[in-house]
C-alpha positions as CSV (number, residue, x, y, z in Angstrom):
1,M,-0.2,-0.3,0.0
2,H,1.2,3.7,-0.6
3,H,3.0,4.7,2.5
4,L,0.8,7.8,3.2
5,F,-2.8,5.8,2.7
6,G,-1.3,3.1,4.8
7,L,-0.1,5.8,7.5
8,V,-3.7,7.7,7.3
9,L,-5.3,4.2,7.9
10,A,-3.3,2.6,10.1
11,Q,-3.5,5.6,12.8
12,K,-6.5,6.9,11.7
13,D,-4.7,10.3,10.8
14,L,-7.6,13.0,9.9
15,S,-4.9,15.5,10.1
16,R,-3.2,13.5,6.9
17,A,-5.9,12.3,5.2
18,G,-6.6,15.8,2.9
19,D,-3.2,15.1,1.9
20,L,-4.1,12.1,-0.2
21,F,-5.5,14.2,-2.7
22,S,-2.1,15.5,-3.5
23,L,-0.9,12.6,-4.9
24,D,-1.6,11.7,-8.5
25,D,-4.1,9.3,-9.4
26,A,-1.6,6.9,-10.8
27,E,0.5,6.8,-7.9
28,I,-2.2,5.2,-5.7
29,E,-3.9,3.2,-8.3
30,G,-2.1,0.1,-7.1
31,S,-2.8,0.3,-3.4
32,L,-6.5,1.0,-3.8
33,S,-8.1,-2.9,-3.0
34,E,-6.0,-3.0,-0.2
35,A,-6.7,0.6,1.3
36,L,-10.6,-0.7,0.9
37,E,-9.7,-3.7,2.6
38,Q,-8.7,-1.7,5.6
39,I,-11.8,0.8,5.4
40,R,-13.8,-2.5,5.6
41,L,-11.9,-3.4,9.0
42,I,-12.4,-0.1,10.5
43,S,-15.9,0.7,10.0
44,S,-16.7,-2.7,11.2
45,S,-15.2,-2.1,14.3
46,P,-17.5,-2.1,17.2
47,D,-17.2,1.9,18.1
48,Y,-16.7,2.8,14.7
49,Q,-20.8,4.0,15.0
50,T,-19.9,6.8,17.6
51,N,-16.3,7.6,16.5
52,D,-16.4,10.7,14.8
53,N,-12.4,10.8,14.0
54,D,-13.1,7.4,12.3
55,Q,-15.9,8.1,10.7
56,A,-14.2,11.0,9.0
57,V,-11.2,9.2,8.0
58,V,-13.0,6.6,6.2
59,E,-14.9,9.3,4.6
60,I,-11.9,11.2,3.0
61,C,-10.7,7.9,2.1
62,I,-13.6,6.6,-0.1
63,T,-13.6,9.8,-1.4
64,R,-10.3,10.0,-2.8
65,I,-10.3,6.0,-3.8
66,T,-13.7,6.3,-6.0
67,T,-12.3,9.3,-7.6
68,A,-9.0,7.7,-8.6
69,I,-10.8,4.6,-9.7
70,R,-13.2,6.7,-12.0
71,E,-10.1,8.8,-13.4
72,T,-7.9,5.7,-13.6
73,E,-10.9,3.3,-15.1
74,S,-10.0,0.9,-12.9
75,I,-13.5,-0.4,-11.5
76,E,-13.1,-3.6,-13.1
77,K,-9.6,-4.3,-11.5
78,H,-10.9,-3.1,-7.9
79,G,-14.7,-3.9,-8.2
80,K,-14.2,-6.9,-5.5
81,A,-12.7,-5.1,-2.8
82,L,-15.4,-2.1,-3.6
83,V,-17.9,-4.3,-3.6
84,A,-16.9,-5.9,-0.3
85,L,-17.1,-3.0,1.6
86,W,-20.1,-2.2,0.0
87,E,-21.7,-5.6,1.2
88,S,-20.4,-5.4,4.6
89,C,-22.1,-2.4,5.4
90,L,-25.8,-4.7,5.3
91,E,-24.2,-5.9,8.8
92,H,-24.8,-2.7,10.0
93,N,-28.3,-0.5,11.1
94,L,-28.6,1.4,7.6
95,K,-31.8,3.4,8.9
96,P,-32.1,7.0,9.3
97,S,-32.4,8.2,12.8
98,G,-35.5,10.5,13.9
99,K,-33.7,13.5,12.4
100,D,-33.5,12.0,9.1
101,E,-29.7,11.4,9.4
102,D,-28.0,8.9,7.5
103,T,-26.6,6.2,9.9
104,P,-22.4,6.0,9.3
105,H,-22.7,2.7,7.3
106,A,-25.6,4.2,5.2
107,K,-23.1,7.0,4.5
108,I,-20.4,4.8,3.4
109,A,-23.0,2.6,0.9
110,S,-24.4,5.8,-0.7
111,D,-20.8,7.0,-1.7
112,I,-19.7,3.8,-3.2
113,M,-23.0,3.4,-5.0
114,S,-22.9,5.8,-7.7
115,C,-19.1,4.5,-8.2
116,I,-20.2,1.2,-8.5
117,L,-23.5,1.1,-10.4
118,Q,-22.6,4.3,-12.5
119,N,-20.9,1.4,-14.7
120,Y,-24.1,-0.3,-15.5
121,N,-22.9,-0.6,-18.9
122,R,-20.2,-3.3,-17.7
123,P,-21.8,-6.4,-17.3
124,P,-19.0,-7.8,-15.0
125,V,-18.8,-5.2,-12.7
126,M,-23.2,-5.3,-12.3
127,A,-22.6,-9.3,-11.9
128,L,-20.5,-8.6,-8.6
129,A,-22.8,-5.7,-8.1
130,V,-26.5,-6.8,-8.7
131,P,-26.8,-9.2,-6.4
132,V,-25.7,-7.2,-3.7
133,A,-27.3,-4.2,-4.9
134,V,-31.0,-5.7,-4.3
135,K,-30.5,-6.5,-0.7
136,F,-30.1,-2.6,0.3
137,L,-33.8,-2.9,-0.8
138,Q,-34.7,-4.5,1.9
139,R,-33.3,-2.3,4.4
140,G,-35.7,0.2,5.5
141,N,-33.3,3.3,3.8
142,K,-35.9,4.9,1.5
143,E,-33.4,7.4,0.0
144,L,-30.6,4.6,-1.0
145,C,-33.9,2.2,-2.6
146,R,-34.8,5.6,-4.5
147,N,-31.2,5.9,-5.5
148,M,-31.0,2.1,-6.5
149,S,-34.0,2.1,-8.5
150,S,-32.7,4.2,-10.9
151,Y,-29.3,2.6,-11.4
152,L,-30.8,-1.0,-11.5
153,S,-32.8,0.5,-14.2
154,L,-30.1,1.6,-16.2
155,A,-28.6,-2.1,-15.3
156,A,-32.0,-3.9,-17.1
157,I,-31.5,-1.6,-19.8
158,A,-28.1,-2.5,-20.5
159,K,-28.4,-5.9,-19.9
160,A,-32.2,-7.1,-18.5
161,D,-30.9,-10.7,-17.2
162,L,-28.5,-9.2,-14.8
163,L,-32.0,-8.9,-13.1
164,A,-33.5,-12.0,-13.8
165,D,-32.6,-14.0,-10.6
166,H,-33.7,-11.1,-8.6
167,T,-37.4,-10.7,-9.4
168,D,-38.4,-11.5,-6.2
169,A,-36.9,-9.1,-3.8
170,I,-37.5,-6.5,-6.2
171,I,-41.2,-7.2,-6.2
172,K,-41.3,-7.3,-2.6
173,S,-39.7,-3.9,-2.4
174,V,-42.6,-2.6,-5.0
175,L,-45.3,-3.8,-2.7
176,Q,-43.9,-2.9,0.4
177,G,-43.4,0.9,-0.7
178,S,-39.8,0.9,-1.0
179,L,-39.6,1.3,-5.0
180,A,-41.9,3.0,-7.4
181,W,-43.7,1.5,-10.2
182,G,-43.7,3.5,-13.5
183,R,-43.0,3.5,-16.7
184,H,-39.4,3.9,-16.0
185,S,-39.0,1.6,-12.5
186,V,-36.7,-1.4,-12.6
187,L,-39.1,-4.2,-12.8
188,T,-40.9,-2.4,-15.6
189,V,-37.9,-1.9,-17.8
190,A,-36.6,-5.5,-17.1
191,C,-40.3,-7.0,-18.1
192,G,-41.0,-4.7,-20.0
193,E,-44.6,-2.6,-21.2
194,R,-46.9,-5.9,-20.0
195,A,-46.1,-5.1,-16.7
196,L,-47.9,-1.8,-16.4
197,P,-51.1,-3.4,-16.2
198,A,-50.2,-5.7,-13.9
199,A,-49.1,-2.7,-11.9
200,G,-52.7,-1.2,-11.9
201,S,-54.1,-4.2,-11.1
202,M,-52.3,-4.5,-8.0
203,R,-53.1,-0.9,-7.4
204,G,-56.7,-1.6,-7.4
205,R,-56.7,-4.9,-5.0
206,G,-54.9,-2.9,-2.3
207,W,-51.5,-5.2,-3.2
208,L,-49.1,-2.2,-2.3
209,A,-50.0,-1.8,1.5
210,P,-46.9,-1.8,3.2
211,A,-47.0,-5.1,5.1
212,A,-48.3,-7.0,1.5
213,R,-45.7,-9.8,0.9
214,P,-44.6,-10.6,-3.1
215,L,-47.2,-13.2,-4.3
216,P,-45.4,-16.2,-5.7
217,W,-47.6,-16.1,-9.0
218,L,-46.6,-12.5,-9.6
219,C,-42.7,-13.3,-8.7
220,S,-43.0,-16.1,-11.5
221,W,-44.7,-14.3,-14.0
222,A,-42.3,-11.3,-14.1
223,S,-39.2,-14.2,-13.9
224,E,-40.7,-15.7,-16.8
225,L,-41.3,-12.0,-18.6
226,V,-37.5,-11.5,-18.0
227,R,-36.9,-14.8,-19.6
228,R,-39.0,-14.2,-22.3
229,R,-37.1,-11.0,-23.3
230,Q,-34.0,-12.8,-22.8
231,R,-35.1,-15.3,-25.6
232,L,-36.4,-12.8,-28.0
233,A,-33.1,-11.2,-28.0
234,Q,-31.1,-14.1,-28.5
235,E,-33.4,-14.8,-31.6
236,E,-33.4,-11.4,-33.0
237,W,-29.3,-11.8,-32.5
238,V,-29.1,-14.7,-33.9
239,H,-31.5,-13.6,-36.9
240,A,-29.4,-10.9,-37.4
241,G,-26.1,-12.8,-38.4
242,G,-24.9,-12.7,-34.7
243,G,-24.5,-16.6,-34.6
244,Q,-22.7,-16.6,-37.7
245,E,-19.1,-17.7,-37.9
246,H,-16.7,-15.5,-39.8
């Protein structure tokens, strides 16, 4: 690890954390995965949620890391470590306090989310990220859910089959009111316009109540619709000559 990153993280030295921005992105790029792992350990400590110094150091370091990843376009290299830190946030409280303030781990999750999910057009990154992203939909943070919904919709547009195995969790979030259901919602994008009549039917029957649970038939219907879209896309690709050898 770069010596300054190592110093700041080992000593949790807030006074030196800002110096990380004086370093060139290329100079620290090779240290980013190791730094992310160290941040995961710090943020998992029992006193992290009450330690303002550690939270500030982590926030600065994450900002520096995500900036370097974007500038060096190294998300695929460091995606595994980034997603591991992101997923570790699920082990902690993410619900806002009475003042609507995000918890320390919700802040980490939010800061990392955009860095990961803005790469919705990179299948290797999304293959790592989507299974973790859908877990956040059930954690009671509406702001995270709204932002996640937007990114997952873009991911579905780029590659709908990424969501095929997660239809159940997405529908559950819709039924509980965590996600909106409209023309540009995650499930509508993944399943196509045929999802819209079902949305109206669910509203009319009162199935979007907060305490509602996903209906098995609806989950099966949506999953089959996603699979059908996959098959049609593959057939169109073959008919267009995509399957011919050159």
